[in-house]
C-alpha positions in Angstrom: -37.1 -32.8 -4.2 -33.5 -31.8 -3.3 -33.2 -28.7 -1.1 -31.1 -26.1 -2.9 -29.0 -24.1 -0.3 -27.2 -21.0 -1.2 -24.2 -20.5 1.0 -23.2 -16.8 1.5 -19.8 -16.1 3.0 -16.8 -13.8 2.9 -13.4 -15.5 2.7 -10.2 -13.9 4.1 -7.8 -12.9 1.3 -5.0 -15.4 0.7 -2.4 -13.1 2.1 -4.3 -12.8 5.4 -3.4 -16.3 6.4 -5.6 -18.6 8.5 -7.7 -17.1 11.3 -5.4 -18.4 14.0 -2.4 -16.6 12.7 -1.7 -13.3 14.5 -1.1 -10.1 12.5 2.5 -9.0 13.1 1.6 -6.1 15.4 0.1 -6.0 18.9 -1.8 -2.9 17.9 -4.7 -3.4 15.6 -4.1 -1.5 12.3 -6.6 0.8 10.8 -8.9 0.5 7.7 -7.2 -1.2 4.8 -4.8 -3.2 6.9 -4.9 -6.7 8.2 -7.8 -6.3 10.7 -10.0 -5.0 7.9 -10.8 -8.7 7.2 -10.7 -10.0 10.8 -14.4 -10.9 10.8 -14.2 -12.9 7.6 -13.9 -16.6 7.6 -10.9 -18.8 6.5 -11.1 -21.5 3.9 -11.3 -24.3 6.5 -14.4 -22.8 8.2 -16.1 -22.2 4.8 -15.4 -25.8 3.8 -16.6 -27.2 7.1 -19.9 -25.2 6.9 -20.4 -26.3 3.2 -19.8 -30.0 4.2 -22.4 -29.7 7.0 -24.9 -28.1 4.7 -24.4 -30.8 2.0 -26.0 -33.3 4.4 -29.3 -31.4 3.9 -29.2 -30.7 0.2 -27.3 -29.2 -2.7 -25.0 -26.4 -1.7 -24.4 -23.4 -4.1 -21.5 -21.2 -3.1 -22.4 -17.5 -3.2 -19.4 -15.5 -2.1 -20.6 -12.1 -0.9 -18.6 -10.0 -3.4 -19.7 -7.6 -6.2 -21.1 -10.6 -8.1 -23.4 -11.8 -5.3 -26.6 -10.0 -6.4 -26.4 -11.4 -9.9 -25.4 -14.9 -8.7 -28.3 -14.9 -6.2 -30.7 -13.8 -9.0 -29.5 -16.4 -11.4 -29.4 -19.4 -9.0 -32.4 -18.4 -6.8 -31.8 -21.1 -4.1 -34.6 -22.3 -1.8 -32.8 -20.7 1.1 -29.5 -18.9 1.8 -27.4 -19.9 4.7 -25.7 -16.7 5.6 -22.4 -16.2 7.5 -21.3 -13.2 5.4 -20.0 -10.2 7.4 -19.7 -7.7 4.7 -17.0 -5.1 4.2 -18.0 -1.5 3.8 -20.1 0.8 6.0 -21.8 0.5 9.3 -24.6 -1.6 7.9 -22.3 -4.1 6.1 -23.6 -7.2 8.0 -27.1 -6.5 6.6 -26.1 -6.3 3.0 -26.6 -10.0 2.1 -30.0 -10.3 3.9 -31.2 -7.0 2.2 -30.4 -8.4 -1.2 -32.0 -11.7 -0.3 -35.2 -9.8 0.7 -35.1 -7.8 -2.6 -35.1 -11.0 -4.6 -37.5 -12.8 -2.3 -35.1 -15.5 -1.2 -35.4 -16.9 2.3 -32.2 -16.7 4.5 -30.9 -18.0 7.8 -30.2 -15.8 10.8 -31.3 -12.3 11.9 -33.0 -9.9 9.5 -31.7 -6.6 8.1 -32.8 -4.4 11.0 -31.3 -6.6 13.7 -28.0 -7.0 11.9 -27.7 -3.2 11.4 -28.8 -2.5 14.9 -26.4 -4.9 16.7 -23.4 -3.6 14.8 -24.2 -0.1 16.0 -23.1 -0.4 19.6 -24.9 2.8 20.7 -28.2 1.9 19.1 -28.0 -1.6 20.4 -27.5 -0.3 23.9 -30.3 2.2 23.5 -32.6 -0.7 22.6 -31.4 -2.8 25.6 -32.0 0.1 27.9 -35.5 0.7 26.4 -36.4 -2.9 27.3 -35.0 -2.6 30.8 -32.1 -4.9 30.1 -28.9 -4.0 32.1 -26.0 -2.7 30.0 -23.0 -0.6 31.2 -23.5 3.1 31.0 -21.9 4.7 27.9 -21.5 7.8 25.8 -20.4 8.3 22.2 -17.5 10.6 21.3 -16.1 11.8 18.1 -13.6 14.1 19.7 -12.1 14.8 23.1 -14.3 14.6 26.1 -14.6 17.1 28.9 -13.9 15.8 32.4 -17.5 16.5 33.6 -18.9 14.5 30.6 -16.6 11.6 31.2 -17.3 11.6 34.9 -21.0 11.0 34.2 -19.9 7.4 33.6 -18.3 7.1 37.1 -14.7 7.4 38.2 -13.4 4.8 35.8 -11.8 2.7 34.5 -13.5 3.0 31.1 -13.5 0.9 27.9 -13.1 2.8 24.6 -14.0 1.0 21.4 -15.1 1.7 17.8 -18.8 2.2 17.5 -19.3 0.0 14.5 -16.8 -2.9 14.6 -16.7 -6.5 15.7 -14.1 -9.3 16.5 -12.3 -6.9 18.9 -11.2 -4.7 16.1 -9.9 -1.5 17.6 -9.9 -2.9 21.2 -6.3 -3.5 22.2 -5.0 -3.5 25.7 -4.9 0.3 25.8 -8.6 0.4 25.2 -9.0 0.0 28.9 -8.4 3.5 30.1 -7.9 4.7 33.7 -7.5 8.5 33.1 -9.3 11.1 31.0 -6.1 11.6 29.0 -6.0 7.9 28.1 -9.7 8.0 27.1 -9.2 11.0 24.8 -6.1 9.4 23.2 -8.1 6.3 22.3 -11.1 8.4 21.0 -8.6 10.3 18.7 -7.0 7.0 17.6 -10.3 5.5 16.7 -11.4 8.5 14.8 -8.1 8.5 12.8 -7.8 4.8 12.2 -11.4 3.7 11.8 -13.1 7.0 10.6 -15.9 6.6 13.1 -16.8 7.7 16.6 -15.8 5.8 19.8 -18.1 4.3 22.3 -16.9 5.0 25.8 -18.3 2.6 28.4 -18.1 2.1 32.1 -15.8 -0.9 32.6 -17.4 -3.7 34.7 -15.0 -5.5 37.1 -16.8 -8.8 37.5 -16.7 -12.1 35.7 -17.4 -12.3 31.9 -19.4 -14.9 30.0 -20.5 -15.5 26.5 -23.6 -17.4 25.6 -24.8 -19.2 22.5 -28.5 -19.0 21.8 -30.3 -21.3 19.3 -33.9 -21.1 18.1 -36.8 -18.7 17.8 -39.6 -17.5 20.1 -40.4 -19.6 23.1 -38.3 -22.4 21.7 -35.0 -20.4 21.9 -32.6 -22.0 24.2 -29.3 -21.1 25.8 -26.3 -23.4 25.3 -23.9 -24.1 28.2 -22.2 -20.9 29.5 -18.7 -20.1 28.4 -16.6 -18.1 30.9 -13.7 -15.9 29.8 -10.9 -16.8 32.2 -8.7 -13.7 32.4 -6.2 -15.6 34.6 -5.1 -17.3 31.4 -3.8 -14.1 30.0 -0.1 -13.1 30.3 0.9 -11.6 33.7 -0.1 -7.9 33.9 -2.5 -8.1 31.1 -5.8 -6.2 31.3 -8.8 -8.3 32.2 -10.1 -7.9 28.7 -10.8 -10.3 25.8 -9.5 -7.9 23.3 -7.3 -7.7 20.2 -4.1 -9.2 21.7 -6.0 -12.1 23.4 -7.8 -13.0 20.1 -5.1 -12.4 17.5 -1.6 -12.2 19.2 -1.3 -14.3 22.3 -3.6 -17.1 21.2 -1.7 -19.2 18.6 -1.9 -22.8 17.3 1.5 -23.5 18.9 0.5 -22.0 22.3 -3.2 -21.7 22.6 -4.7 -19.7 25.4 -6.7 -21.8 27.8 -9.0 -18.8 28.2 -12.5 -20.4 27.9 -14.1 -22.5 30.6 -17.2 -24.4 29.4 -19.5 -25.2 31.0 -18.7 -22.3 33.3 -18.8 -22.9 37.0 -21.6 -20.9 38.5 -24.3 -21.2 41.1 -27.7 -22.3 39.7 -29.1 -18.9 40.6 -26.3 -16.9 38.8 -26.6 -19.2 35.8 -30.4 -18.5 35.6 -29.8 -14.8 35.9 -27.3 -14.8 33.1 -29.5 -16.9 30.9 -32.5 -14.8 31.5 -30.8 -11.5 30.7 -29.2 -13.0 27.5 -32.6 -14.4 26.3 -34.2 -11.1 27.0 -31.6 -9.3 24.9 -32.0 -11.9 22.1 -35.7 -11.3 21.9 -35.6 -7.5 22.4 -33.2 -7.0 19.5 -35.1 -9.4 17.3 -32.4 -12.1 16.9 -33.3 -15.2 14.9 -32.1 -18.8 14.6 -28.8 -18.3 16.4 -26.6 -15.6 18.1 -23.8 -15.2 20.6 -24.3 -12.8 23.5 -21.6 -11.3 25.8 -22.4 -10.7 29.4 -20.3 -9.3 32.2 -21.0 -8.9 36.0 -20.7 -5.6 37.8 -19.0 -5.3 41.2 -22.3 -6.4 42.8 -22.6 -9.5 40.7 -25.4 -8.2 38.5 -25.3 -9.5 34.9 -25.1 -6.8 32.2 -25.3 -7.4 28.4 -22.2 -6.0 26.6 -22.9 -6.9 23.0 -24.9 -9.2 20.7 -23.4 -11.0 17.7 -26.1 -12.5 15.4 -23.4 -13.6 13.0 -21.3 -15.7 15.5 -17.9 -17.1 14.7 -17.9 -20.8 14.1 -14.4 -22.1 13.7 -14.6 -25.9 13.3 -11.3 -26.9 14.9 -11.9 -27.8 18.6 -8.3 -26.7 19.4 -9.2 -23.1 18.3 -11.0 -20.7 20.6 -14.5 -20.4 19.1 -17.2 -19.9 21.6 -20.4 -21.1 19.9 -19.0 -24.4 18.7 -17.4 -25.0 22.1 -20.7 -24.4 23.8 -22.5 -26.7 21.3 -20.0 -29.5 22.0 -20.6 -29.0 25.7 -24.3 -29.5 25.0 -23.5 -32.8 23.1 -23.9 -31.3 19.6 -21.4 -31.9 16.8 -20.3 -29.1 14.5 -22.5 -30.4 11.7 -25.5 -30.5 14.1 -24.9 -26.9 15.1 -25.0 -25.8 11.4 -27.9 -28.0 10.5 -29.9 -27.0 13.6 -29.5 -23.4 12.5 -30.6 -24.2 9.0 -33.7 -26.1 10.3 -34.6 -23.1 12.5 -34.6 -20.9 9.4 -36.5 -23.4 7.3 -39.2 -23.7 10.0 -39.6 -19.9 10.2 -40.4 -19.8 6.5 -42.7 -22.9 6.7 -40.2 -24.9 4.6 -39.4 -27.5 7.1 -41.0 -29.8 9.7 
């Protein structure tokens, strides 16, 4: 019997252009502007995922728009392969899984709670801290901070970012703040542009890595480490993989050579990074796949920055997409990455071998 696979996605509007085209400004615009759809996928990525899934069964496109609930109900696939990021509200990444659960349809990836939790940077960090997993000290601000409150995070610098965004939305160069005045200016800008509070975090000065994790339970495994090479950024740029690095400086004509994979580390450091990433993956309930950002402090201790249980998966090897790059370093093709994630989900539901 042919497996019927619903494919849930959000596609960038036509006027947005392909994902490697930079918006015209070096400052990320607010809601309703170009970066509103930064997390959505372009047509090439959607086609590549669909092509990979077709190797496992019949694929039914289920664009995650207003018609999605009815389409899901009418088609009722055997499983939904979910890469939909959603659009509105701080729980937007959990909308498709919630609807799948309502109709009793299995789906790939993390569940409703995990997707809502990881998009809320404060709650995610609270969960990490509760499990004893290192993460930079932070506070949440919806208005100007007093100097004593800010100094509770150390003497700076500090990183200021929206509390409920991904894909470096709201994290331009100026997000790295060295004075209280700069911090308060960013807090105000985030409140005005994104209608949400800011997360103010102690900035760690060590190396930064991102890790792909595949699987569930004791079978979860870490793919080769990807290091963010800040020496690839323009001279004078902040050591930050932020908005400009992702959407302005990295173009098809002049790609940034910002990723090193496999990263060069000592065996001991690699184990430490892998252990803290896996601990975070399990603590926040991630399933099937995820990407986890880790940065070292001045003493070389790995800290978890964020978890992304809906990782970007651009298919073009020339584009900077961490999870496919790590998979290639592990000897996996793009199709194998997608199909492995699908199999992980099928096995969780007792639908696969």
